[in-house]
C-alpha positions in Angstrom: 99.5 48.4 98.0 99.2 47.5 94.6 101.7 48.8 92.0 99.5 51.5 90.2 98.2 52.5 93.8 100.2 55.8 93.8 99.8 56.3 89.9 97.9 59.8 89.0 94.3 59.3 88.4 94.1 59.9 84.8 97.2 57.7 84.3 94.9 54.9 86.2 91.7 55.7 84.4 94.1 55.2 81.3 95.3 51.9 82.3 91.7 50.9 83.1 90.3 51.7 79.7 93.1 50.1 77.9 92.8 47.0 79.5 89.2 46.8 79.0 90.0 47.5 75.6 92.2 44.4 75.2 89.7 42.3 76.8 87.2 43.6 74.6 89.2 42.4 71.6 90.1 39.1 72.9 86.8 38.6 73.6 85.8 39.2 70.3 88.5 37.0 68.7 87.4 34.6 71.0 83.6 34.7 70.4 84.6 34.7 66.2 86.8 31.5 66.8 84.1 29.5 68.8 81.6 30.3 65.5 84.2 29.3 63.2 85.3 25.6 65.0 82.0 25.1 66.1 79.9 23.1 63.9 76.1 24.0 63.3 73.7 21.3 64.1 73.1 18.8 61.4 69.5 18.0 60.5 69.6 14.0 60.4 67.0 11.8 58.6 64.4 10.5 60.9 64.0 6.6 61.2 60.3 5.3 59.8 59.7 4.9 64.0 60.6 8.4 64.5 58.8 9.6 61.8 55.6 7.8 62.7 56.2 9.6 66.2 56.3 13.3 64.7 53.2 13.0 62.5 51.4 12.0 65.4 53.0 15.1 67.6 52.0 17.0 64.4 48.5 15.5 64.5 48.2 16.5 68.4 49.7 19.9 69.0 50.5 21.5 65.5 53.6 21.9 63.6 54.7 25.3 65.1 54.8 23.5 68.5 57.6 21.0 67.5 61.0 21.3 68.9 64.4 19.1 68.6 66.6 18.4 71.2 70.1 19.8 70.4 72.3 17.2 72.8 71.4 14.7 75.1 69.5 15.2 78.1 69.6 13.1 81.7 66.5 13.7 83.8 67.6 14.0 87.3 64.4 15.1 89.0 61.0 13.7 89.2 58.9 14.3 85.8 62.3 14.8 84.1 62.6 13.2 80.7 65.9 11.5 79.5 66.1 12.0 75.8 68.7 11.7 73.1 70.2 14.3 70.6 67.9 14.5 67.8 64.4 13.4 69.0 61.5 15.7 68.0 59.3 16.9 71.0 55.8 18.9 71.4 56.2 21.9 73.5 52.9 21.8 75.8 54.2 24.6 78.5 57.2 26.9 78.7 57.8 26.5 82.5 56.9 24.0 85.2 54.7 23.9 88.1 57.0 26.1 90.0 57.0 28.8 87.2 60.6 28.5 86.5 60.9 28.9 82.9 64.2 27.2 82.2 62.2 24.2 82.3 59.4 23.4 79.7 56.8 20.5 79.6 57.2 18.2 76.6 55.3 15.7 75.0 57.9 13.1 73.5 55.4 11.0 71.6 54.5 9.0 74.7 56.1 10.2 77.9 55.6 13.7 79.2 58.0 15.5 81.4 60.5 18.4 81.7 63.5 19.0 80.0 65.8 22.0 80.1 64.7 24.9 77.8 68.1 25.5 76.5 68.3 22.2 75.0 65.6 22.5 72.5 65.4 24.5 69.3 62.2 24.9 66.7 62.2 21.9 64.4 
């Protein structure tokens, strides 16, 4: 019923190939534009209280366990944390109690809880 339903097979496959190439080119252009327009995260200076908390986390967990929150997190489940962009946390476990690796257990310098792994980057 489609207009190209009666096309010879070689013509149909050429049309499919052309459409895929065009879509690929559009996706590449979009990705390049997105990378150009989206600013890279800026490291913000820590206030004295936050600096003390970071030093405490380093002494408890080591510098290789520190992560920074890349965007605000609103905890919605039990044991989830609500954190602000830029906060520093220490990684305790790379999964939740059910083995879900998209939620990590962190120490936020007092409260401990789960946060989405995708919203953390190494500090």
